[in-house]
Structures are given as structure tokens and as C-alpha cells.
C-alpha positions in Angstrom: 19.2 169.0 -125.7 19.5 167.0 -129.0 21.6 168.6 -131.6 20.5 168.9 -135.1 22.6 167.1 -137.6 25.0 168.9 -140.1 23.1 167.4 -143.0 19.7 168.1 -141.5 20.2 171.7 -140.7 18.1 174.4 -142.2 21.3 176.5 -142.5 23.0 174.1 -144.8 19.9 173.7 -146.7 19.5 177.2 -147.3 23.0 177.5 -148.6 23.0 174.4 -150.7 19.6 175.5 -152.2 21.1 179.1 -152.8 24.3 177.6 -154.3 22.4 175.2 -156.4 20.2 177.7 -157.9 23.1 180.0 -159.0 24.8 176.9 -160.2 21.7 175.9 -162.4 21.3 179.6 -163.5 25.0 179.7 -164.6 24.9 176.4 -166.2 21.8 177.5 -168.2 23.4 180.7 -169.0 26.7 179.0 -169.9 25.1 176.3 -172.2 23.2 178.8 -174.1 26.2 181.1 -174.3 28.5 178.5 -175.7 26.1 177.0 -178.0 25.4 180.5 -179.6 28.9 181.2 -179.6 30.0 177.9 -181.3 27.5 178.5 -184.0 28.7 182.1 -184.3 32.3 180.8 -184.7 31.2 178.1 -187.0 29.3 180.7 -189.2 32.2 183.0 -189.3 34.5 180.2 -190.1 32.4 178.8 -192.8 31.6 182.5 -194.2 35.3 183.2 -194.5 36.1 180.0 -196.1 32.9 180.4 -198.5 34.2 183.8 -199.5 37.6 182.7 -200.5 36.2 179.8 -202.2 33.5 181.9 -204.0 36.5 184.1 -205.4 38.6 181.3 -206.2 35.6 179.7 -208.1 35.1 182.8 -210.0 38.7 182.9 -211.1 38.7 179.2 -211.9 35.6 179.7 -214.0 37.1 182.3 -216.1 40.0 180.0 -216.6 37.9 177.1 -217.7 35.7 179.2 -219.9 38.3 181.3 -221.5 39.4 180.8 -225.0 43.0 179.8 -225.4 45.5 180.2 -228.1 48.1 177.8 -229.0 50.6 179.6 -227.4 48.8 179.9 -224.1 49.6 177.5 -221.4 47.1 174.8 -220.4 44.6 175.6 -217.9 46.1 173.3 -215.4 49.0 175.7 -215.0 46.6 178.5 -214.5 44.5 176.8 -211.8 47.6 175.7 -210.1 48.8 179.3 -209.9 45.5 180.3 -208.6 45.6 177.6 -206.0 49.0 178.5 -204.8 48.0 182.0 -204.3 44.9 181.1 -202.4 46.8 178.6 -200.3 49.4 181.1 -199.3 47.0 183.6 -198.2 45.0 181.4 -195.8 46.7 179.5 -192.9 43.5 177.5 -192.1 43.1 175.9 -195.4 45.0 172.6 -195.7 44.4 171.8 -199.3 42.2 172.7 -202.3 41.4 170.5 -205.2 39.8 171.3 -208.4 37.8 168.8 -210.3 36.3 169.0 -213.6 32.7 167.8 -214.8 34.6 164.8 -216.0 35.6 163.6 -212.4 39.2 164.6 -213.4 41.6 166.2 -211.0 42.8 169.7 -212.6 44.6 171.1 -209.8 45.9 170.7 -206.2 47.1 173.2 -203.9 49.5 170.7 -202.1 52.8 170.5 -203.9 53.2 166.9 -202.7 49.9 165.9 -204.5 50.8 167.1 -208.0 51.0 163.6 -209.1 47.2 163.2 -208.7 46.6 165.9 -211.3 44.9 164.6 -214.5 43.7 161.4 -212.6 40.1 160.8 -212.0 38.7 161.0 -208.4 36.5 158.3 -206.9 35.1 160.5 -204.3 31.2 160.0 -204.3 30.4 163.3 -202.8 32.1 165.0 -205.7 30.2 162.9 -208.3 26.9 164.2 -206.2 27.8 167.7 -206.4 28.5 167.5 -210.0 25.1 165.9 -210.6 23.1 168.0 -208.4 24.9 171.4 -208.5 24.5 171.8 -204.7 27.1 172.8 -202.4 27.9 170.4 -199.4 30.2 170.3 -196.6 31.0 168.0 -193.6 33.2 167.8 -190.5 35.2 164.7 -189.8 38.0 163.7 -187.6 41.4 163.2 -189.0 42.7 159.8 -187.7 46.3 160.7 -188.2 46.2 163.7 -186.3 43.3 163.2 -184.0 42.1 166.8 -185.2 38.8 167.9 -186.8 38.8 169.1 -190.3 36.1 170.6 -192.6 35.6 169.8 -196.2 33.6 172.0 -198.6 32.4 170.9 -201.8 31.6 173.9 -204.0 30.4 173.6 -207.5 31.6 175.9 -210.4 28.7 176.9 -212.3 28.8 178.9 -215.6 25.6 179.5 -217.7 23.8 177.2 -215.6 26.2 174.4 -216.3 28.5 172.8 -213.7 31.9 173.0 -215.1 33.6 171.3 -212.0 33.8 171.3 -208.3 36.4 173.0 -205.9 37.2 170.4 -202.9 38.4 172.4 -200.0 40.0 170.9 -196.9 40.5 173.3 -193.8 41.3 173.1 -190.4 38.4 173.7 -188.0 40.1 172.6 -184.8 41.0 176.1 -184.2 37.2 176.9 -183.6 36.9 174.1 -181.1 40.1 175.3 -179.3 38.7 178.9 -178.9 35.4 177.2 -177.6 37.4 175.2 -175.1 39.2 178.3 -173.7 36.0 180.1 -173.6 34.5 177.1 -171.7 37.3 177.2 -169.4 36.9 180.9 -168.8 33.3 180.1 -168.1 34.0 177.2 -165.6 36.5 179.6 -163.5 33.8 182.3 -163.6 31.3 179.8 -162.5 33.6 178.4 -159.6 34.5 181.8 -158.4 30.9 183.0 -158.6 29.8 179.7 -156.6 32.4 180.4 -154.1 31.1 184.1 -153.6 27.5 182.7 -153.5 28.3 180.1 -150.9 29.8 182.9 -148.7 26.9 185.1 -149.3 24.7 182.1 -148.7 26.1 181.6 -145.1 25.7 184.9 -144.3 22.3 185.1 -145.7 21.3 181.7 -143.9 22.5 183.0 -140.6 20.2 185.9 -140.8 17.4 183.5 -141.1 18.5 180.4 -139.1 19.8 182.3 -136.0 16.4 183.4 -134.8 14.8 180.2 -135.8 17.6 178.5 -133.8 16.9 180.8 -130.7 13.2 180.0 -131.0 14.0 176.3 -131.3 16.1 176.6 -128.0 13.3 178.4 -126.5 10.7 175.7 -127.5 12.8 173.1 -125.8 13.2 175.1 -122.7 9.4 175.8 -122.6 8.8 172.0 -122.8 10.9 171.6 -119.8 8.8 174.1 -118.0 11.2 177.1 -118.3 9.3 180.2 -119.4 11.8 182.8 -118.2 13.9 182.9 -121.6 13.1 185.3 -124.4 13.6 185.1 -128.1 16.1 188.0 -129.1 14.4 189.9 -132.0 16.8 190.7 -134.8 14.7 193.0 -137.1 11.4 194.1 -138.0 10.7 191.6 -140.9 8.5 188.5 -140.8 11.1 186.5 -138.8 11.3 189.4 -136.4 7.4 189.5 -136.1 7.5 185.8 -135.6 10.0 186.3 -132.7 7.7 188.9 -131.1 4.6 186.6 -131.4 6.7 183.6 -129.9 7.7 185.7 -126.9 3.8 186.7 -126.5 3.1 183.1 -126.8 5.6 182.1 -124.1 3.9 184.8 -121.9 0.6 183.6 -122.3 1.7 179.8 -121.8 3.3 180.6 -118.7 0.1 182.4 -117.5 -2.0 179.4 -118.7 0.3 176.9 -117.0 0.2 178.9 -113.7 -3.7 178.9 -113.8 -3.9 175.2 -114.8 -1.4 174.4 -112.0 -3.6 176.4 -109.7 -6.8 174.6 -110.7 -4.9 171.1 -110.6 -4.0 172.0 -107.0 -7.5 173.1 -106.0 -8.9 169.9 -107.7 -6.3 167.7 -105.9 -7.1 169.4 -102.5 -10.9 168.8 -103.2 -10.5 165.3 -104.1 -8.2 164.7 -101.1 -10.5 166.2 -98.7 -13.8 164.8 -100.0 -15.4 162.2 -97.9 -16.8 160.5 -101.0 -14.8 158.3 -103.3 -14.0 159.9 -106.8 -12.9 157.6 -109.9 -12.2 159.0 -113.4 -11.8 157.0 -116.4 -10.7 157.4 -120.1 -13.1 156.7 -123.1 -12.2 153.3 -122.8 -13.3 152.5 -119.2 -9.8 152.5 -117.7 -9.0 154.1 -114.4 -6.8 157.3 -114.7 -7.5 159.0 -111.3 -8.6 157.8 -108.0 -8.7 159.8 -104.8 -7.8 158.3 -101.3 -11.2 157.9 -100.0 -12.3 155.7 -103.0 -9.2 153.5 -102.5 -10.0 153.2 -98.9 -13.7 152.2 -99.7 -12.7 149.8 -102.3 -9.8 148.6 -100.1 -7.2 148.9 -103.0 -3.9 150.7 -103.7 -4.1 153.7 -105.9 -1.0 152.7 -107.7 -2.3 149.2 -108.5 -5.7 150.3 -109.9 -4.4 152.8 -112.4 -5.2 151.6 -116.0 -7.6 148.8 -114.6 -11.1 148.6 -116.1 -13.7 150.3 -113.8 -16.0 147.5 -114.4 -13.5 144.9 -113.0 -12.5 147.2 -110.1 -16.3 147.5 -108.9 -17.0 144.0 -109.6 -19.7 144.6 -112.1 -18.3 142.3 -114.7 -21.2 139.9 -114.5 -24.3 142.3 -114.5 -23.1 145.2 -116.8 -20.4 146.5 -119.0 -18.9 150.0 -119.7 -21.1 150.7 -122.6 -24.2 150.2 -120.3 -22.8 152.6 -117.9 -22.4 155.4 -120.6 -26.1 154.8 -121.8 -27.8 154.4 -118.4 -25.8 156.7 -116.1 -27.9 155.3 -113.2 -26.5 154.7 -109.7 -25.4 151.1 -108.8 -25.7 149.5 -105.5 -22.7 147.3 -104.8 -22.6 144.9 -101.9 -19.1 144.0 -100.6 -20.3 142.3 -97.4 -18.8 138.6 -98.5 -15.4 140.3 -99.0 -15.2 142.3 -96.0 -17.2 139.7 -93.6 -19.6 142.2 -92.5 -22.3 144.4 -94.0 -20.6 146.8 -96.4 -22.7 148.6 -99.1 -21.5 151.3 -101.6 -23.5 153.3 -103.9 -21.7 154.4 -107.2 -23.1 157.4 -109.2 -21.9 157.7 -112.9 -21.5 161.0 -114.8 -20.1 161.2 -118.6 -17.3 163.5 -119.4 -18.5 164.7 -122.9 -17.2 167.3 -125.2 -19.7 169.9 -126.9 -19.5 167.6 -130.2 -20.9 164.7 -128.2 -17.5 162.7 -128.0 -17.2 160.8 -124.9 -13.9 161.3 -123.0 -14.6 159.3 -120.2 -16.6 158.5 -116.9 -16.6 160.2 -113.5 -17.7 157.6 -110.7 -18.6 159.1 -107.0 -18.9 156.5 -104.3 -20.8 156.7 -101.3 -20.7 154.4 -98.2 -24.3 153.9 -97.4 -23.6 150.8 -95.1 -25.0 152.7 -92.2 -27.9 154.1 -94.2 -28.8 150.5 -95.3 -28.7 149.3 -91.5 -31.0 152.1 -90.4 -33.3 151.3 -93.2 -33.2 147.5 -92.3 -33.6 148.4 -88.6 -36.7 150.6 -89.7 -38.2 147.7 -91.6 -37.4 145.2 -88.7 -39.0 147.5 -86.2 -42.0 148.2 -88.3 -42.3 144.4 -88.7 -41.8 143.5 -85.1 -44.3 146.4 -83.9 -46.7 144.9 -86.4 -46.0 141.4 -85.1 -46.2 142.2 -81.5 -49.6 144.1 -81.8 -51.1 141.6 -84.1 -50.7 138.8 -81.6 -52.8 140.3 -78.8 -55.2 141.8 -81.1 -55.8 138.5 -82.6 -56.3 136.9 -79.2 -58.7 139.8 -78.1 -60.7 139.5 -81.4 -61.0 135.9 -80.9 -62.3 136.2 -77.2 -64.6 139.3 -78.0 -66.1 137.4 -81.0 -66.7 134.4 -78.6 -68.4 136.7 -76.1 -70.5 138.4 -78.8 -71.8 135.1 -80.1 -73.0 134.5 -76.4 -70.2 133.2 -74.4 -70.9 136.2 -71.9 -73.9 134.2 -70.6 -71.7 131.4 -69.7 -70.6 132.2 -66.2 -68.1 129.6 -66.1 -66.1 130.9 -69.0 -67.2 134.5 -69.4 -64.8 135.8 -66.6 -61.8 133.9 -67.9 -62.5 135.4 -71.4 -62.5 138.9 -69.9 -59.5 138.1 -67.9 -57.4 137.3 -71.0 -58.8 140.2 -73.0 -57.8 142.6 -70.2 -54.3 140.9 -70.0 -53.7 141.5 -73.6 -55.0 145.1 -73.5 -52.5 145.9 -70.6 -49.7 144.2 -72.8 -50.5 146.5 -75.8 -50.5 149.3 -73.3 -47.0 148.6 -72.1 -45.8 148.0 -75.5 -47.1 151.5 -76.8 -45.8 153.1 -73.6 -42.3 151.6 -74.3 -42.3 152.6 -77.8 -43.3 156.1 -76.9 -40.3 156.2 -74.2 -37.9 155.0 -76.9 -39.2 157.6 -79.4 -38.8 160.4 -76.5 -35.1 158.9 -75.9 -34.3 158.9 -79.8 -35.5 162.5 -79.9 -32.5 165.0 -80.0 -34.2 167.6 -77.7 -34.8 165.1 -74.8 -33.5 166.3 -71.4 -32.6 164.1 -68.4 -33.8 165.4 -65.0 -30.5 164.9 -63.1 -29.6 165.2 -59.5 -27.2 163.6 -56.9 -28.7 160.5 -55.4 -27.0 157.7 -53.4 -26.8 155.0 -56.1 -26.6 152.3 -53.2 -29.8 153.4 -51.5 -31.7 153.4 -54.9 -30.5 150.1 -56.0 -31.3 148.5 -52.5 -34.8 150.0 -52.6 -35.4 148.6 -56.2 -34.1 145.2 -54.9 -36.4 145.4 -52.0 -39.5 145.8 -54.0 -38.7 142.8 -56.5 -37.7 140.7 -53.4 -41.2 141.4 -51.8 -43.4 141.0 -54.9 -41.3 137.9 -56.5 -43.4 134.8 -57.1 -40.9 132.2 -58.1 -38.4 130.6 -55.6 -35.3 132.8 -56.4 -32.6 133.7 -53.7 -31.1 137.2 -53.7 -27.6 137.9 -53.1 -26.4 141.4 -52.6 -22.8 142.8 -53.1 -23.6 146.4 -52.4 -21.4 148.6 -50.4 -22.7 150.0 -47.2 -21.3 153.5 -47.6 -23.3 155.8 -49.8 -22.3 156.6 -53.4 -23.7 159.7 -54.9 -23.9 159.8 -58.6 -25.5 162.5 -60.8 -28.4 160.6 -62.3 -32.0 160.7 -63.4 -33.6 158.8 -60.6 -37.0 157.9 -62.4 -35.1 156.7 -65.6 -32.2 154.8 -63.8 -34.9 153.2 -61.6 -36.7 152.0 -64.9 -33.4 150.8 -66.0 -32.8 148.6 -62.9 -36.5 147.5 -63.1 -36.0 146.0 -66.7 -32.6 144.4 -66.0 -34.0 142.7 -62.7 -37.3 141.7 -64.3 -35.5 140.1 -67.2 -33.2 138.2 -64.7 -36.0 136.9 -62.7 -38.0 135.7 -65.9 -35.1 133.6 -67.0 -34.2 132.5 -63.5 -35.1 128.8 -62.6 -36.7 127.7 -59.2 -34.3 127.6 -56.5 -31.8 129.8 -58.5 -29.7 132.9 -57.4 -29.7 136.4 -58.6 -26.6 138.5 -57.6 -26.6 142.4 -57.4 -23.4 144.1 -57.3 -22.1 147.6 -57.1 -18.4 148.3 -57.3 -16.1 151.3 -58.0 -13.9 151.3 -61.2 -11.8 154.3 -62.3 -14.0 157.2 -62.6 -17.2 154.9 -62.9 -19.6 153.1 -60.8 -20.2 149.4 -62.2 -23.6 147.9 -61.5 -24.3 144.4 -62.3 -27.2 141.9 -62.1 -26.4 138.1 -62.6 -28.9 135.4 -62.9 -28.7 131.6 -63.4 -31.0 131.1 -66.3 -30.7 129.4 -69.7 -28.2 132.1 -70.6 -27.6 133.5 -74.3 -25.7 132.1 -77.2 -22.4 133.8 -77.8 -23.1 134.8 -81.3 -26.4 136.5 -80.2 -25.0 138.2 -77.0 -24.7 141.7 -78.9 -28.3 141.4 -80.0 -30.1 141.4 -76.5 -29.9 145.1 -76.5 -31.7 145.5 -79.6 -35.3 146.3 -79.9 -37.9 143.4 -79.9 -35.0 140.7 -79.3 -36.0 137.9 -77.0 -33.8 134.8 -76.0 -36.9 132.7 -75.4 -39.7 134.3 -77.5 -42.5 131.9 -76.0 -41.7 132.5 -72.6 -41.2 136.1 -72.8 -44.6 136.6 -74.5 -46.1 134.4 -71.9 -44.8 136.7 -69.1 -46.0 139.9 -70.8 -42.5 140.9 -72.1 -42.4 143.2 -75.1 -38.6 142.8 -76.1 -37.9 146.6 -75.4 -36.8 146.6 -71.7 -33.1 146.2 -72.4 -33.2 148.4 -75.5 -34.7 151.1 -73.2 -32.2 150.5 -70.7 -29.4 150.9 -73.1 -30.6 154.4 -74.1 -30.8 155.5 -70.8 -27.4 154.6 -69.7 -26.0 156.0 -72.9 -28.0 159.2 -72.2 -26.0 159.5 -68.8 -22.7 159.0 -70.5 -22.2 155.4 -69.4 -22.2 151.9 -71.2 -24.0 148.7 -70.8 -22.9 145.3 -72.0 -23.5 141.5 -70.9 -21.6 138.2 -70.5 -23.3 134.8 -70.6 -22.7 131.1 -70.8 -25.4 128.9 -72.2 -27.0 126.9 -69.2 -25.3 128.7 -66.5 -26.9 132.4 -66.8 -26.2 135.9 -67.8 -24.7 139.0 -66.2 -25.8 142.2 -67.4 -23.4 145.3 -66.4 -23.6 148.9 -66.9 -21.5 151.8 -65.7 -22.3 155.4 -64.7 -19.8 158.3 -64.5 -18.7 158.9 -60.8 -16.6 161.6 -59.2 -15.0 160.3 -56.1 -15.4 163.1 -53.6 -12.4 164.5 -51.6 -12.3 164.4 -48.0 -12.6 168.2 -47.5 -15.5 168.4 -49.7 -17.5 166.6 -46.9 -16.0 168.6 -44.0 
């Protein structure tokens, strides 16, 4: 779990904000208080000085306006006395000067400055006060002492006439010293208040951050899949209600996760056991899910195709693109025969994953293996074409001969019998073709039943060979390798006789004059194997598996000439398979063909015949 840094902690942020608010409030109060206090102290100081100067100005005015006798001392002595009395009463007054309206200094309170009495002053501010009659004052820094002093220029007015100016110099530094002491007191109080505030802020922040920290831990645990923890509820306030809501959310998330996990397992199970392949993509057409049947159908690895474009996976880059699939949503037939070296065809059905707003999230593709279906459809088309071709040839021949007879050929005794004989031969050929087709149809029917019984296969085989040996027209020698002892097999005698007829007749058709046909019966494990071998033209190896297909002929011209339909071996195959056996052939071109089939056989025990 990642720990939150000290300077990023909400705990510290709350304490800092709380302390900063108190600090700002204290500073605002302090500045306002000090400023007001400074104004008040300065006003008190100036008021006190003005009251003394006013009293002094009144006394000096009397001295300056009083009529004097010859025996009275000069006004300078009286002013000196008044200044001495005033200087002794105020400790803050440094010096007081009295200047008359002629800019002449008539009195100084400082004993060391008595030499200046009677001299004219050059102070411009004194001259300005004498001219305007307005009181002036100013504060400046004494460079010698480094302390601030206050100067007051007070006009002495009698009968609206400026008689002179009182120049007062007072020490105002005491006021600023008092302000400094007060500022120190305020700073100490502020520091104490901030310390107490910080402690209270820590306590207050803990009450807020503790449940938030618990919820953070719970959120991290939920992210890891642990829904067992609960957030402790510390109170019934908003944070407490938030904790209760968080616990309820945890419970609902746990239930939702359980439901989602169950659905995921169901979906995974469905996808795993589906016979059809399923592929899901994102909105850009990249594969995000593929089940095992789809991987097998495409011959790819599930890990290697994730994030691969589905167009590339299905080999559709040259014919379409992902946007076309989203628009059309049709099924696509894909031929993978070249890649697999045999007929292999898949059909892909597409379905869009779309929200209610119309936003496309992706595409679902379902793959079906339709190879067998395509083979069946192809076989049906070939079957119809072959039947049509086989019927068209005799019908065309019959039509030609019948038209010739209708046009008068029946009157010609030389050719009419020949025409009728050909027509009869073609009719019989069509009848055989239709009978063979009907028989194949019955064998293909699911409710077709064989009429079985125990028959001696050696006797049956010899009987069929005898019949062909008596009726054969070409010079072909028969060789029998058939056991003398009886071999009883559970078979349908009529159907198996037809199988032997079809195989032997094919062997005779392709046997040359003076050739041999060999008939063999032998026992193999749990089977009786019967074979017929000729010395005909043989069958090419690439076509050997096709001789049991319907309408297949090795030599089509010769087969039609001999009346073959191309269905004999196909019927033989269906009958043998219906008996639970198997049929196949081996051949070598120019040396002949050997057709073999097996039938289930249970060797009898000796006591069964006792």
C-alpha cells in the first residue's frame, strides 16, 4: 500500500489551513489594534503638549502685550522665567523657544542656549507660521541620538495679530517605545494562540482524517478484491454517514462482484463447451476474446491472436474491412482449402455489440464449420448432374431411333429390327439406372432394415461365381481360393448376393481376353474378408478412393457400352457398411484391381456344434 507523503496529507493541510486562518485573523486584529493605538497615543501626546503650549502661549501673550514701567524687567526675563517653569514641569519637553514677529529669539528654555537670545532665527518654518498664523508640527529623526523628536510651531496671536511663535521640541520616542512593547505583547500572544491553535487543529484534523484514512484503506483493500473489512463509524455526522454509506457500497460491490464472477464463469463455460467458434472484438476490430473451438477452426493459438485485427485473422483484408462488417452484418463464407490442403470451408456470422445510445462497442463473430454441408451440397449437385447426364444419353438415343422409325424406317425390314433392339436396350438401361437409384435411396433411408440370417458365406460365394462362370462371354479364367469348410455369417442373403454380383460384374467388364479373376475368402480377426481380383486396366492411385462414389467410372466409354450405370460399387459400399463391415480396393495401373470387403464373423466354439 502506498503511503501518502507528509506534505500531501490532508491531516497536515487541515492543520495548516486552521493555523493560517488564525494567523491571518490575528494579524488583521493586531495591525488594526496597533494602528488605532498608535493614533490614540500620538493624539494623547500631542494633546498634552498642545495644552501646555497653549497655556504657555497665553502667559507669553500677556507678557508681550503688557505695558511695562521703567522699573519693570524686560520681557525676555519674564519669558525666561515662564520657560523655566514650563520645562521643569514636563520631562518629555526637550526645548522651548519663543520667537517674536521680527524673527528674533526672545526666550530659550535650555540654559546652555541662552547665548542665542536676541539673535534672529533662520528657520523657514518659523517664518511660514508667522506669515500664515497656522500651527504646524512635524516628526524627524535626531541624527545624534538616533531617536525621533516632535517639533511644534505654535503662533502667539493677540487681537488677530501674530505676536510670535512658540517652537517646542519634545521627545516622542517614548510613544514608539510603548508601541514596541505592545507589539511584543501582541507577538507573544499571537505565538501562544498559534501554538494552542495548532494543537487544537491536530485534534480536530484527526477527527476528520481518521475515518477518511479508514475509508482509503478500505478502498485499497477493495481494489485488491477484499470486501471483508468494514469502515469504523465514529459519529453520526456527515463523515459518519459517509462511512455508513461506504460500508453499504462495499456490501453491494461484493454482491455485484459475486454476480459478475458467476456470470463470467457461466459465459466461460458456455464458450468452452460450444461447438461453434466465438470471437469478440473491441470497437476498433481487435480481438479481445476467442474460445477454443474458434482457435481450432482457424488453426491458431489463442494467446497469439489477442489484439490482432479480426479482418487479418479471417483473411478478409482483400475483400472487405471492419467498417463494412459493422454496416452489413451478413454472413461470410471463407474457403481455407488451400491452407489445409483439403476442402475446408467456414461460415462467419457477425453481430454488433451496441449500447442503447447507438455507440458501437465491438463485434461478435460466430464461426461454423460447413465443410461437410458444402460437400453434401456439392455431392447433391453432382448427383443431379450425373443422373441428368445418364438419363439424357439413352433418351437422346431412343428419341433419335424413334423419330427415324416414325419417319418410315419401320417399313425397312433391314434396319427396323435393329432400331427396335437399340431402343429396347436403352430402355432396359434406364430401368436398371432407376432401380439402382431407388435401391440407393432405400439404403440411405434411416428406417431401412436388413433381413438377416445365418448363411454359409462359402456356399453363397461359390454359387454366385458358378453363375458368372456359366454365363460369361469373354475368355476369362476363374481362380477360387475359397475354404471348403462352411463359414456361417449373419447377413442379408439377397443384398450380399447383389454386392457380389456388382463386384464380379465390374471385374469381368475390365478383364482382358485370356485374363484371370481370383476369388478369395479368408478369416481375419473377428472378420471374414472377401476379395475379387482382376487383371484389367487398373485404377490410378489418385482416383482409387473415388471408385465407390456414385456414377464414377474408370473407363466411361466402355462402361456405357456394356450397360453400366456407375452405381454398382456405390450400392455395394452401402450394403457392406449396413452389415457393419468395410470395403476398399487396391490397384496398379495395367495390372489390375483388387476389391475387398469384410463382414463381422464370430468363430463358433466346438461345444456349440456338439
